[in-house]
C-alpha positions as CSV (number, residue, x, y, z in Angstrom):
1,M,100.7,83.3,107.5
2,A,103.7,80.9,107.7
3,N,102.7,79.5,104.3
4,Q,102.6,83.0,102.8
5,D,106.1,83.7,104.3
6,D,107.4,80.5,102.7
7,F,105.8,81.5,99.4
8,F,107.4,84.9,99.5
9,K,110.8,83.3,100.1
10,K,110.2,81.3,96.9
11,V,109.3,84.5,95.0
12,V,112.7,86.1,96.1
13,S,114.6,82.9,95.4
14,H,113.0,82.3,91.9
15,A,113.7,86.0,91.0
16,K,117.4,85.5,91.6
17,E,117.8,82.0,90.3
18,Y,116.3,82.8,86.9
19,G,118.0,86.2,86.4
20,F,115.1,88.6,87.3
21,I,116.5,90.4,90.3
22,F,119.8,90.3,92.1
23,P,120.9,92.0,95.4
24,S,122.9,95.0,94.5
25,S,126.7,94.9,95.0
26,E,126.3,91.3,96.0
27,I,130.0,90.4,95.7
28,Y,130.6,93.1,98.4
29,D,127.9,91.5,100.6
30,G,125.1,93.7,99.1
31,L,123.6,97.1,100.0
32,A,120.4,97.0,102.1
33,A,117.2,97.7,100.2
34,V,118.9,98.2,96.8
35,Y,118.5,95.7,94.0
36,D,119.6,95.2,90.4
37,Y,117.4,93.9,87.7
38,G,118.9,91.0,85.8
39,Q,118.7,90.0,82.1
40,L,115.0,88.8,82.4
41,G,114.0,91.4,85.0
42,V,115.0,94.3,82.9
43,E,112.8,92.9,80.0
44,L,109.8,92.4,82.3
45,K,110.3,95.9,83.9
46,N,110.6,97.6,80.5
47,N,107.4,95.8,79.3
48,I,105.5,97.1,82.3
49,K,106.7,100.6,81.6
50,Q,105.8,100.3,77.9
51,Y,102.3,99.0,78.8
52,W,101.8,101.9,81.2
53,W,103.2,104.5,78.7
54,K,101.1,103.2,75.8
55,S,97.9,103.2,77.8
56,M,98.6,106.6,79.4
57,V,100.2,108.6,76.5
58,Q,99.7,106.8,73.2
59,M,96.0,106.2,73.9
60,H,95.2,109.7,75.2
61,E,95.4,112.7,72.8
62,N,95.5,115.1,75.7
63,I,98.4,113.4,77.7
64,V,102.0,113.9,76.7
65,G,105.3,112.7,78.2
66,L,108.2,114.3,80.0
67,D,111.6,113.2,81.3
68,S,112.8,115.8,83.9
69,A,116.2,115.8,85.6
70,I,116.8,114.1,88.9
71,F,118.8,117.1,90.2
72,M,116.6,120.1,90.7
73,H,116.9,123.5,92.3
74,P,116.8,123.1,96.1
75,K,114.0,125.8,96.4
76,I,111.7,123.3,94.6
77,W,111.7,121.0,97.6
78,K,111.1,123.9,100.0
79,A,108.1,125.0,97.9
80,S,106.7,121.5,97.7
81,G,106.9,121.0,101.5
82,H,109.4,118.2,101.4
83,V,112.1,120.0,103.3
84,D,109.8,120.7,106.2
85,A,107.2,117.9,106.1
86,F,108.6,114.9,104.3
87,N,109.1,112.8,107.4
88,D,108.4,109.4,108.8
89,P,107.5,108.9,112.5
90,L,110.2,106.5,113.9
91,I,110.4,104.6,117.2
92,D,113.2,102.5,118.6
93,N,113.0,99.4,120.9
94,K,115.5,99.9,123.7
95,D,116.2,96.2,124.1
96,S,116.7,95.1,120.5
97,K,118.1,98.5,119.4
98,K,116.0,98.1,116.3
99,R,114.2,101.1,114.7
100,Y,110.7,100.9,113.3
101,R,108.2,103.2,111.6
102,A,105.5,103.9,114.2
103,D,102.7,104.0,111.5
104,V,103.8,100.7,110.0
105,L,103.7,99.0,113.5
106,I,100.1,100.2,113.9
107,E,99.1,99.2,110.3
108,D,100.7,95.8,110.8
109,H,98.6,95.4,114.0
110,I,95.5,96.3,112.1
111,A,96.4,93.7,109.4
112,K,96.6,91.0,112.1
113,I,93.0,91.8,113.1
114,E,91.9,91.8,109.4
115,E,93.5,88.3,109.2
116,K,91.2,87.2,112.0
117,I,88.2,88.4,110.0
118,E,89.5,86.5,107.0
119,K,89.8,83.3,109.1
120,E,86.2,83.7,110.3
121,C,85.0,84.1,106.7
122,A,87.1,81.1,105.5
123,K,85.6,78.9,108.3
124,A,82.0,80.1,107.4
125,Q,82.6,79.5,103.7
126,K,83.7,75.9,104.4
127,R,80.6,75.4,106.6
128,F,78.0,76.9,104.2
129,G,79.7,76.1,100.8
130,E,78.0,77.8,97.9
131,A,75.3,79.2,100.1
132,F,77.9,81.5,101.8
133,D,77.1,85.2,101.5
134,R,80.2,87.1,102.6
135,E,78.5,90.5,102.6
136,Q,75.7,89.2,104.9
137,F,78.2,87.3,107.1
138,V,80.6,90.3,107.8
139,T,77.7,92.6,108.7
140,T,76.0,90.2,111.1
141,N,78.5,87.8,112.7
142,A,79.3,88.9,116.2
143,R,83.0,88.0,116.2
144,V,83.6,89.8,112.9
145,L,81.7,92.9,114.1
146,E,83.8,93.0,117.2
147,H,87.0,92.7,115.2
148,Q,85.8,95.5,112.8
149,K,84.9,97.7,115.8
150,Q,88.5,97.3,117.0
151,I,89.9,98.2,113.6
152,D,87.6,101.3,113.3
153,E,88.6,102.5,116.8
154,I,92.4,102.1,116.1
155,R,92.1,103.8,112.7
156,G,90.2,106.7,114.3
157,R,92.9,107.3,117.0
158,Y,95.7,106.7,114.4
159,A,94.2,109.2,112.0
160,E,93.7,111.8,114.8
161,C,97.4,111.5,115.8
162,M,98.7,111.6,112.3
163,N,96.6,114.7,111.3
164,A,97.7,116.5,114.5
165,N,101.3,115.3,114.2
166,D,100.8,114.1,117.8
167,L,103.9,111.9,118.3
168,D,103.2,111.3,122.0
169,G,99.7,110.1,121.0
170,L,101.2,107.7,118.5
171,K,103.5,106.2,121.1
172,Q,100.6,105.9,123.5
173,L,98.5,104.1,120.9
174,I,101.4,101.6,120.4
175,L,101.6,101.0,124.1
176,D,97.8,100.7,124.5
177,L,97.6,98.1,121.7
178,G,100.4,96.1,123.4
179,I,102.5,96.1,120.3
180,V,105.9,94.4,120.9
181,C,109.2,94.5,119.1
182,P,109.3,91.5,116.7
183,I,113.0,90.9,117.7
184,S,113.0,91.4,121.5
185,G,109.3,90.7,122.2
186,T,109.3,93.7,124.6
187,R,107.3,97.0,124.8
188,N,110.3,99.0,125.9
189,W,109.9,101.8,123.4
190,T,111.6,105.2,123.0
191,D,109.6,108.4,122.1
192,V,108.5,108.8,118.5
193,R,110.6,111.1,116.4
194,Q,110.4,112.5,112.9
195,F,113.1,111.7,110.3
196,N,113.4,113.5,106.9
197,L,113.6,111.0,104.0
198,M,115.4,113.0,101.4
199,F,119.0,112.2,100.4
200,A,121.1,115.3,100.4
201,T,124.2,115.8,98.2
202,K,126.5,118.7,97.2
203,M,127.0,120.4,93.8
204,G,130.1,122.2,92.5
205,S,133.6,122.5,93.7
206,V,133.0,124.9,96.6
207,I,131.2,123.1,99.4
208,D,128.9,125.3,101.6
209,D,125.2,125.2,102.6
210,S,124.0,127.0,99.5
211,D,125.2,124.1,97.4
212,T,123.0,121.4,99.0
213,L,120.9,119.5,96.5
214,Y,118.5,116.7,97.0
215,L,118.0,113.5,95.1
216,R,114.3,113.8,94.1
217,P,112.0,111.8,96.4
218,E,109.2,111.9,93.7
219,T,109.0,112.7,90.0
220,A,105.9,114.9,90.3
221,Q,107.7,118.2,91.0
222,G,109.6,117.9,87.7
223,I,106.2,118.0,86.0
224,F,104.9,120.9,88.0
225,V,107.9,123.2,87.3
226,N,107.6,122.4,83.5
227,F,103.8,123.0,83.4
228,L,104.1,126.2,81.4
229,N,106.8,124.9,79.1
230,V,104.7,121.9,78.1
231,Q,101.4,123.8,77.9
232,K,102.8,126.5,75.7
233,S,105.1,124.5,73.5
234,G,102.5,121.8,73.0
235,R,99.5,124.2,72.8
236,M,97.8,122.1,75.4
237,K,94.2,122.8,76.5
238,V,92.9,122.1,80.0
239,P,92.1,119.3,80.8
240,F,95.4,117.8,79.9
241,G,98.0,115.5,81.5
242,I,101.8,115.2,81.7
243,A,103.2,111.7,82.2
244,Q,106.7,110.7,83.4
245,I,108.6,107.5,84.3
246,G,111.7,108.0,86.4
247,K,113.9,107.2,89.4
248,A,113.2,108.6,92.8
249,F,115.1,108.2,96.1
250,R,114.0,107.9,99.7
251,N,116.2,107.3,102.7
252,E,113.9,104.7,104.1
253,I,114.9,103.7,107.6
254,V,112.8,100.5,107.6
255,A,113.2,99.3,104.0
256,R,111.9,95.7,103.7
257,Q,109.9,93.2,101.8
258,F,112.2,92.8,98.9
259,I,111.5,95.3,96.1
260,F,108.3,96.5,97.8
261,R,110.1,99.3,99.7
262,M,113.5,100.4,98.4
263,R,115.7,103.4,98.7
264,E,116.1,103.8,95.0
265,F,113.0,103.0,93.0
266,E,111.1,103.9,89.9
267,Q,107.7,105.7,89.5
268,M,105.2,106.0,86.7
269,E,103.3,109.3,87.4
270,M,100.8,111.3,85.5
271,Q,99.6,114.8,86.6
272,F,96.3,115.8,85.1
273,F,95.5,119.5,85.0
274,V,91.8,120.5,85.3
275,R,89.5,123.4,85.9
276,P,89.0,124.3,89.5
277,G,85.6,122.8,90.7
278,T,85.9,119.8,88.3
279,E,88.6,118.1,90.2
280,L,86.5,115.6,92.2
281,E,84.7,114.5,89.1
282,W,88.1,113.8,87.4
283,F,89.4,112.2,90.6
284,R,86.5,109.6,90.4
285,Y,87.2,109.1,86.7
286,W,90.9,108.4,87.2
287,K,90.2,106.2,90.2
288,E,88.1,103.9,88.0
289,E,90.4,104.1,84.9
290,R,93.5,103.1,86.8
291,L,91.8,100.0,88.3
292,K,90.7,99.0,84.8
293,W,94.4,99.2,83.7
294,H,95.4,96.8,86.4
295,L,92.5,94.4,85.7
296,A,93.4,94.4,81.9
297,M,96.6,92.5,82.8
298,G,94.4,89.5,83.6
299,I,94.8,89.3,87.4
300,P,91.4,88.7,89.1
301,E,89.6,91.6,90.7
302,E,89.7,90.1,94.2
303,N,93.4,90.8,94.4
304,Y,92.7,94.5,94.3
305,R,90.9,96.9,96.6
306,Y,90.5,100.7,97.1
307,H,91.7,102.2,100.4
308,D,90.5,105.8,100.9
309,H,92.9,107.9,103.0
310,E,91.8,109.0,106.5
311,K,94.8,111.3,106.8
312,L,95.1,113.5,103.8
313,A,98.4,114.9,102.7
314,H,98.8,118.7,103.2
315,Y,98.1,119.3,99.4
316,A,95.1,117.0,98.9
317,N,91.3,117.2,99.1
318,A,90.8,113.6,98.1
319,A,93.0,110.5,98.0
320,T,92.7,106.8,97.5
321,D,95.1,103.9,97.1
322,I,94.7,100.9,94.9
323,E,96.0,98.1,97.1
324,F,97.1,94.7,95.9
325,R,97.1,91.4,97.7
326,F,100.9,90.8,97.9
327,P,102.2,87.6,99.6
328,F,102.5,89.7,102.8
329,G,98.9,91.1,102.6
330,F,97.1,94.0,101.0
331,K,99.5,96.9,100.5
332,E,99.5,100.1,98.4
333,L,100.3,99.7,94.7
334,E,99.1,103.0,93.2
335,G,97.9,106.3,94.6
336,I,95.3,108.6,93.1
337,H,95.3,112.1,94.6
338,S,93.4,115.3,94.1
339,R,96.2,117.7,94.8
340,T,94.2,120.9,94.4
341,D,96.2,123.9,93.1
342,F,98.8,123.5,95.9
343,D,101.8,122.7,93.8
344,L,101.5,125.3,91.1
345,S,100.5,128.0,93.6
346,R,103.5,127.2,95.8
347,H,105.9,127.2,92.9
348,S,104.4,130.5,91.7
349,E,105.0,131.9,95.2
350,F,108.6,130.7,95.6
351,S,109.8,131.4,92.0
352,G,107.9,134.6,91.5
353,K,106.6,133.3,88.1
354,K,102.9,133.1,87.3
355,L,102.0,129.4,86.7
356,Q,98.5,130.0,85.3
357,Y,96.4,129.0,82.4
358,F,94.2,131.3,80.2
359,D,91.0,129.5,79.5
360,S,89.6,130.9,76.3
361,E,86.2,129.3,76.8
362,L,85.8,131.1,80.2
363,N,87.8,134.1,79.1
364,E,89.8,134.0,82.4
365,S,93.1,132.9,83.8
366,Y,93.3,130.5,86.7
367,T,95.7,128.1,88.5
368,P,94.7,124.6,87.4
369,Y,93.8,121.9,89.9
370,V,95.7,118.6,89.6
371,I,94.7,114.9,89.7
372,E,97.7,112.7,90.2
373,T,98.1,109.0,89.4
374,S,101.3,107.6,90.9
375,I,102.4,103.9,90.6
376,G,105.6,102.2,91.5
377,V,107.3,100.3,88.7
378,D,109.0,98.0,91.2
379,R,105.8,97.3,93.2
380,T,103.9,96.5,89.9
381,F,106.8,94.1,89.0
382,L,106.4,92.4,92.4
383,A,102.6,92.2,92.1
384,V,102.7,90.7,88.6
385,F,105.6,88.4,89.4
386,S,104.3,87.1,92.7
387,Y,100.8,86.5,91.3
388,A,102.2,84.7,88.3
389,L,104.5,82.3,90.2
390,K,102.7,78.9,90.7
391,E,103.5,75.3,91.4
392,E,101.2,73.0,89.4
393,P,100.6,69.3,89.8
394,L,100.9,67.2,86.7
395,E,99.2,64.0,85.6
396,D,102.3,61.9,86.2
397,G,102.4,63.0,89.9
398,S,105.2,65.5,89.4
399,T,104.9,69.3,89.7
400,R,106.1,72.1,87.4
401,V,107.0,75.6,88.4
402,V,105.3,78.1,86.0
403,L,105.4,81.9,85.8
404,S,102.0,82.7,84.2
405,L,102.9,86.2,83.2
406,P,100.5,88.1,80.9
407,A,101.9,87.5,77.4
408,R,102.4,91.3,76.7
409,L,104.7,91.5,79.8
410,A,106.7,88.3,79.4
411,P,110.5,88.8,78.9
412,Y,110.6,86.4,76.0
413,K,107.5,85.8,73.9
414,V,108.9,82.8,72.1
415,A,111.5,80.1,72.6
416,V,112.8,78.2,69.6
417,L,114.0,74.7,70.4
418,P,115.6,72.1,68.0
419,L,114.4,68.6,69.2
420,V,118.0,67.4,69.0
421,K,121.4,69.0,68.2
422,K,121.9,67.2,64.9
423,D,120.4,66.3,61.5
424,G,120.0,70.0,60.4
425,M,117.5,70.8,63.1
426,P,119.7,73.5,64.9
427,E,120.2,75.2,61.5
428,K,116.5,75.2,60.7
429,A,115.7,76.5,64.3
430,R,118.1,79.4,63.8
431,E,116.3,80.3,60.6
432,V,113.0,80.5,62.6
433,V,114.7,82.6,65.3
434,D,115.9,85.1,62.6
435,M,112.4,85.2,61.1
436,L,110.8,86.0,64.5
437,K,113.3,88.2,66.4
438,E,112.5,91.5,64.5
439,D,109.0,91.3,66.0
440,W,109.6,89.7,69.4
441,M,112.2,88.8,72.0
442,V,113.1,85.2,71.1
443,Q,115.3,82.8,73.0
444,Y,117.1,79.9,71.3
445,D,117.9,76.8,73.5
446,E,119.4,73.5,72.4
447,K,120.8,72.2,75.8
448,D,119.2,69.3,77.7
449,A,116.2,67.1,76.9
450,I,113.2,68.8,75.3
451,G,111.1,68.3,78.5
452,R,113.7,70.1,80.7
453,R,113.8,72.9,78.2
454,Y,110.0,73.3,78.3
455,R,110.2,73.4,82.1
456,R,112.9,76.1,81.9
457,Q,110.7,78.3,79.7
458,D,107.7,77.7,81.9
459,A,109.8,79.0,84.9
460,I,110.7,82.2,83.1
461,G,107.2,82.8,81.8
462,T,107.7,82.3,78.0
463,P,104.2,82.0,76.5
464,Y,105.1,79.9,73.5
465,C,107.8,77.3,72.6
466,V,108.4,76.4,69.0
467,T,110.0,73.0,68.4
468,V,111.8,72.1,65.2
469,D,111.9,68.3,64.7
470,S,112.9,65.9,62.0
471,D,109.4,66.3,60.3
472,T,110.0,70.0,60.0
473,L,112.7,69.4,57.4
474,N,110.2,67.6,55.2
475,D,106.9,69.5,55.8
476,N,108.2,72.9,56.9
477,A,106.0,72.8,60.0
478,V,106.8,73.3,63.7
479,T,105.2,72.2,67.0
480,V,103.9,75.2,69.0
481,R,103.5,74.5,72.8
482,H,101.3,76.8,74.9
483,R,102.8,77.6,78.4
484,D,99.5,77.7,80.4
485,T,97.7,74.7,78.9
486,M,100.8,72.7,77.7
487,Q,98.8,71.8,74.6
488,Q,100.7,71.5,71.3
489,E,99.7,72.1,67.8
490,R,101.4,71.9,64.4
491,V,101.8,75.2,62.5
492,S,103.6,75.8,59.2
493,V,106.6,78.0,59.3
494,E,104.9,80.3,56.7
495,Q,101.9,80.9,59.0
496,L,103.9,81.0,62.3
497,K,104.3,84.8,62.4
498,G,100.6,85.4,61.9
499,Y,99.7,82.6,64.3
500,L,101.9,84.2,67.1
501,R,100.8,87.8,66.3
502,E,97.2,86.9,66.7
503,R,97.9,85.4,70.2
504,L,100.4,88.0,71.4
505,K,98.7,91.2,70.4
């Protein structure tokens, strides 16, 4: 675990050093759990959003986009249940005066037991080598079975408490598990209390209670209240989806783990409207489709897993998370939820407007059911970035730091480098930049020795470096270096665009 902590520190440090992510308001000592995306970070973030949008909207004829306002009528949040039920269970340690989410303390305790299982598996794999059968081992090994039994019992009690909103039961579970405060090391806990996560603000010049607005804690409600607008203006037929990328805000008390849990964050959500009775079939479809999207980025499947919810939200009849193996363990990356007709029905009730769909095939009107896919842009950024960051040993005994980002997501696709700053090479390199920059983000770099410039491009994830040397001026060919293999090949300037297009598509 210590090694993983050290690696995570390197992730945070690398992100700042190379212009991906900065602490917000840093010259004023920062603002907790708020971050700014730097010059390279904004490119990577935009590429992630474009990749999602293209696969979700451009590649589906029956899914369209939306960009709804952050400010919405306060009744929307009453209808959605956020005013009454959008709470976190919080507990304080009386000695350290630190506040924690009770559910996170329990989940972290479960994660420690899961680590013990992983250690047993690692030891067995070392002992048995290629003959090791993980599935057989975890279902027969006595130690693993005992650990798993512990996990199942804790999860059972935890789900029971959460479903019943039993705050005393949650505290008792924390006490029974012997969970201590990471700061004070004591078990001197307060009672568990609920805390609403929405940021409230005021609108207009006259300040009274009727003017209270909320910064949206999710983007989904903007989709639901526009259901009829989109359906009628776009002549959409069920099943169809509405996709949106946008900022959301949650007053997280325990915001931590860099950009994993922030107070201001960005979501990519799609609400898919279906006939009642078909929702579980569509739920399974989107569960599989979304995992395929993640795997298409080239990160191996063992870094992902499904986690089915034991406690269902008040609006859901099925829910699962796609979890990713972050440097601090498996955590939620994307949620797929079958939200039933809860949202449209509640907004119909609170607004007095009928939010129904007339199905010409069935010759009847109904309130559609909804399948939601919701993924954090920032969490996807962290998943991709942390997986891509590597230190690799080289043949000469040195190491290089390389950010092996999928080419489609890399901030710069190509770096153009004159071998030296003289003899017409910079001028020729500038011509190559001008030729390429209409198609891709291109960086020009002439400072330092060529080897150091290669290392700099490796560290920011640029897939290809194009070097202009003295021979280029005679044969009109350049040297293309591949980031991942470090192999080089000679390509004529006339064929360079086609060469890169083939590899970057």
